[in-house]
C-alpha positions in Angstrom: 73.1 107.5 117.1 73.8 111.1 118.3 75.5 111.4 121.6 75.6 114.2 124.2 77.9 115.1 127.0 76.6 113.6 130.3 74.9 116.3 132.3 74.1 115.3 135.9 70.7 116.4 137.3 70.8 117.9 140.7 68.7 116.6 143.6 66.4 119.6 143.1 64.5 117.5 140.5 62.0 115.7 142.7 58.4 114.7 142.3 56.6 116.5 145.1 53.1 115.9 146.4 50.7 118.0 144.3 53.0 118.3 141.3 51.0 118.2 138.1 52.4 115.3 136.0 51.2 114.3 132.5 51.6 110.8 131.3 50.9 109.9 127.6 50.0 106.2 127.0 48.9 105.9 130.6 46.4 103.1 129.8 49.2 100.8 128.6 51.1 98.2 130.5 54.2 100.3 131.4 52.3 103.6 131.3 49.8 102.5 133.9 52.6 101.2 136.2 54.3 104.6 135.9 51.0 106.3 136.8 50.6 104.1 139.9 54.2 104.9 141.0 53.5 108.6 140.6 50.2 108.4 142.5 52.1 106.7 145.4 54.3 109.8 145.5 51.3 112.1 145.7 51.5 113.6 142.2 48.5 115.2 140.6 48.1 112.9 137.6 46.9 113.9 134.2 46.6 111.0 131.8 46.3 111.3 128.1 44.3 108.4 126.7 43.7 107.6 123.1 40.0 107.5 122.1 40.0 103.8 121.4 42.3 102.8 124.3 41.4 99.9 126.7 41.5 101.9 129.9 40.8 99.2 132.5 44.3 99.7 134.0 43.2 103.2 135.0 40.1 102.3 136.9 41.7 102.6 140.4 43.7 105.8 139.6 42.8 109.2 140.9 43.6 111.2 137.8 42.4 113.9 135.4 41.7 112.1 132.2 42.1 113.7 128.8 40.8 111.7 125.9 42.8 112.8 122.8 44.9 111.5 119.9 48.6 111.9 120.3 48.7 112.9 116.6 46.6 116.0 117.3 49.1 118.8 118.2 46.4 121.1 119.7 45.2 118.4 122.1 48.7 117.5 123.2 49.6 121.2 123.7 46.5 121.7 125.9 47.3 118.6 128.0 50.9 119.8 128.7 49.8 123.2 130.0 50.5 123.5 133.7 52.4 120.3 133.9 55.7 120.3 135.8 56.8 117.0 134.4 55.8 114.9 131.4 56.3 111.2 130.7 55.8 110.3 127.1 55.0 106.6 126.7 52.3 106.6 124.0 53.4 104.5 121.1 52.2 101.8 118.7 53.9 98.6 119.8 53.0 95.7 117.6 54.7 93.6 114.9 52.2 94.2 112.0 49.7 96.8 110.8 47.6 96.9 107.7 48.8 100.5 107.2 52.5 100.8 108.3 52.2 104.6 108.1 50.5 104.5 111.5 53.8 103.6 113.2 55.3 106.8 112.0 52.2 109.0 112.5 52.0 107.9 116.2 55.6 107.1 117.2 57.3 109.9 115.3 54.7 112.7 114.7 53.2 112.1 118.1 56.7 112.5 119.7 57.3 115.7 117.8 53.9 117.0 119.1 55.0 116.2 122.6 58.4 117.9 122.2 56.7 121.0 120.8 54.1 121.0 123.6 56.6 120.6 126.4 58.7 123.5 125.0 55.6 125.8 124.7 54.3 124.9 128.1 57.7 125.4 129.8 57.5 122.0 131.5 60.5 121.3 133.8 61.5 117.9 132.4 60.4 115.2 130.0 61.1 111.5 130.2 60.8 109.8 126.8 60.2 106.1 126.7 62.3 104.6 123.9 63.0 100.9 123.4 66.0 98.6 123.6 64.9 97.7 120.0 66.8 100.7 118.7 70.2 99.4 120.0 72.7 97.3 118.1 73.0 93.6 118.9 76.4 93.0 117.4 77.8 91.1 120.4 74.8 89.2 121.7 75.4 86.2 119.5 78.6 85.8 121.4 76.9 86.3 124.7 77.9 90.0 125.2 74.9 92.0 126.4 74.2 95.2 124.5 74.3 98.6 126.4 73.6 102.2 125.6 76.7 102.5 123.5 75.7 99.6 121.3 74.8 101.7 118.3 72.2 100.3 116.0 73.1 98.1 113.1 70.5 99.0 110.5 70.0 95.4 109.6 68.7 94.8 113.1 66.0 97.5 112.7 63.6 95.1 111.1 60.0 96.2 111.1 58.2 99.5 111.3 58.0 99.6 115.1 61.8 99.6 115.5 62.4 101.9 112.6 59.8 104.5 113.8 61.2 104.4 117.3 64.7 104.9 116.0 63.6 108.0 114.1 61.6 109.3 117.1 64.6 108.8 119.4 66.8 110.9 117.2 64.2 113.7 117.3 64.3 113.5 121.1 68.1 113.7 121.1 68.0 116.6 118.7 65.7 118.4 121.1 68.1 117.7 124.0 71.0 119.1 122.0 68.9 122.2 121.4 68.4 122.7 125.2 65.3 120.7 126.1 65.6 118.9 129.5 64.8 115.4 128.5 66.2 112.0 129.4 65.4 108.6 127.8 64.3 105.3 129.3 64.8 102.1 127.4 62.8 99.3 128.9 63.6 95.7 128.2 60.9 93.0 128.3 58.3 93.5 131.0 56.1 91.0 132.9 53.7 91.4 135.7 50.1 92.3 136.4 48.0 94.5 134.1 49.3 93.2 130.7 45.9 93.6 129.0 47.0 93.2 125.3 49.1 91.1 126.1 52.5 92.4 125.1 54.7 90.0 123.0 56.5 89.0 126.2 53.2 88.4 128.0 52.0 86.3 125.1 54.9 83.9 125.8 53.4 83.3 129.2 49.8 83.1 127.9 50.8 80.6 125.2 52.7 78.5 127.7 49.8 78.4 130.2 47.4 77.4 127.4 49.6 74.6 126.1 50.2 76.4 122.8 53.9 76.2 122.9 54.9 72.7 122.0 58.4 73.9 121.0 60.6 77.0 121.5 63.4 78.9 119.8 66.7 78.7 121.6 67.1 82.4 122.2 67.3 84.7 125.2 65.8 87.9 126.5 66.0 90.4 129.4 63.0 90.0 131.7 62.0 92.6 134.3 59.0 93.3 136.5 56.8 96.1 135.1 56.7 97.9 138.5 60.5 98.0 138.5 60.4 99.7 135.1 58.0 102.2 136.6 60.4 103.0 139.5 63.1 103.3 136.9 61.2 105.9 135.0 60.9 108.0 138.2 64.6 107.5 138.9 65.3 108.7 135.3 63.2 111.8 135.9 64.9 112.7 139.2 68.5 111.6 138.6 69.0 111.1 134.9 71.3 113.3 132.8 69.9 115.5 130.1 70.0 113.7 126.7 71.2 110.6 128.5 69.8 107.1 127.7 69.2 104.5 130.4 68.4 100.8 129.8 65.9 99.6 132.5 66.2 95.9 132.7 66.2 92.8 134.9 67.8 89.4 134.2 69.0 87.9 131.0 67.4 84.5 130.6 67.4 81.9 127.9 64.0 80.9 126.6 64.5 77.5 128.1 65.1 79.0 131.5 62.0 81.2 131.2 59.8 78.1 130.3 61.3 76.0 133.1 60.5 78.9 135.5 56.9 78.9 134.3 56.8 75.1 134.7 58.1 75.4 138.2 55.6 78.0 139.4 52.6 76.5 137.6 53.1 72.8 137.7 52.6 72.5 134.0 55.1 70.7 131.8 57.8 72.7 129.9 58.3 72.0 126.2 61.6 70.3 125.4 61.8 70.6 121.6 63.9 73.5 120.3 63.0 74.8 116.9 65.9 75.8 114.5 66.2 79.6 113.9 66.0 79.1 110.1 62.6 77.3 110.4 61.2 80.1 112.5 62.3 82.8 110.0 60.9 80.8 107.1 57.6 80.5 108.8 57.6 84.2 109.6 58.4 85.2 106.0 55.7 82.9 104.6 53.1 84.1 107.1 53.9 87.8 106.2 53.6 87.0 102.5 50.4 85.0 102.4 48.5 86.4 105.3 49.8 89.9 105.6 50.3 90.9 102.0 47.9 88.7 100.0 45.0 88.2 102.5 45.6 91.6 104.2 45.1 90.2 107.7 47.4 90.0 110.7 49.9 87.1 110.2 49.9 84.4 112.8 53.7 84.6 112.8 54.7 88.2 111.8 58.2 88.2 110.3 59.3 90.9 112.7 58.2 88.7 115.6 60.0 85.7 114.1 63.2 87.7 113.7 63.0 89.0 117.3 62.3 85.5 118.7 65.4 84.3 116.9 67.7 87.1 118.2 69.4 87.0 121.6 67.9 90.2 123.2 70.3 90.5 126.2 71.2 93.8 127.8 73.5 95.4 130.3 71.7 98.0 132.5 74.7 98.9 134.7 74.5 102.6 133.7 71.0 102.9 135.2 72.0 101.0 138.3 75.1 103.2 138.8 73.7 106.6 137.9 70.1 106.3 138.8 70.2 103.8 141.7 68.0 101.5 139.7 67.2 98.1 141.1 65.1 95.1 140.0 63.7 92.1 141.7 64.4 88.5 140.6 62.9 87.7 137.2 61.2 84.6 138.7 58.9 87.0 140.7 57.9 88.8 137.5 57.3 85.6 135.7 55.2 84.1 138.4 53.2 87.3 139.0 52.5 87.5 135.3 51.3 83.9 135.1 49.0 84.3 138.2 47.5 87.5 136.7 46.8 86.0 133.4 45.2 82.9 135.1 43.1 85.1 137.4 41.8 87.4 134.5 40.4 84.9 132.0 43.4 84.4 129.6 43.7 80.7 130.4 41.4 77.9 129.2 39.3 76.1 131.8 41.0 72.7 131.4 44.5 74.2 131.6 43.5 76.4 134.6 42.4 73.2 136.4 45.7 71.6 135.8 47.8 74.5 137.4 49.3 73.8 140.8 50.6 77.1 142.2 53.4 76.8 144.9 52.1 77.3 148.5 
């Protein structure tokens, strides 16, 4: 991955009340949290929303809404005009699509459109939301968390989501090398309120609450609260170095620990059976082949999801904590808030809901 000399941003870069700030992907889980954090700072929000987006997360925001496709350069250019800052979060984040080209059209071409629009509009600074999925995981099997210098092993870039984000990140770094003021935020695995889809991390919580997780893979992931990620995005804007990447994370937890935390806060039993990694990968490969390729429908166990679930996704975010002043709350709070939100918003069956016993 290309690297750049660390350039410190002066304290002049601040979000001030009345600043026009554009957020792409604002209806999404992390995007809406960033929008709320900016609204609390008094920014004049402009949100770019895809025509088919579920925009329930925006209902309480005071924002100018622009309905447009990130793949349309004219619309993106128009949205950027007059913006002081831009946060680019719009992306296709899923493990399977009938037409894989959509990952590259949205995640790569959409990012190129934003880079061009930010240049043309003279915006002061861009924060690009990448993913920890573009990093190498060479040491995680041995319990060594990956950081921003853990350059990708191509064999770990399984699936079109990771590959397209890897390409997009290189285009962002190229723009930074050419003089664009941009820094990169790499979120880990968020939990918390507003996970409409839900995200793959949120689905773990939903499946647990609904009793659809009789067993688990003995893996690990870095869990953080979505509102901490939002604050981290603002910290990257105000304190991040140009062309500098920042992992925004929380706590590294084993899947067993996550499930026991869910059991502790819900009163529901935790599964005890650990599934071998090879069995999960075999199920994912078979599901992709028969459902995805032959039946042309979304697999129940996409191979990319199977490979991710069998990989220790642990990370070190010390750079963000040192250079940005980033902080995060205990992962237990994120897990419990996520579980309560799903229970309160119709994601849990009635019989399982009746069995939940929240702590006083």
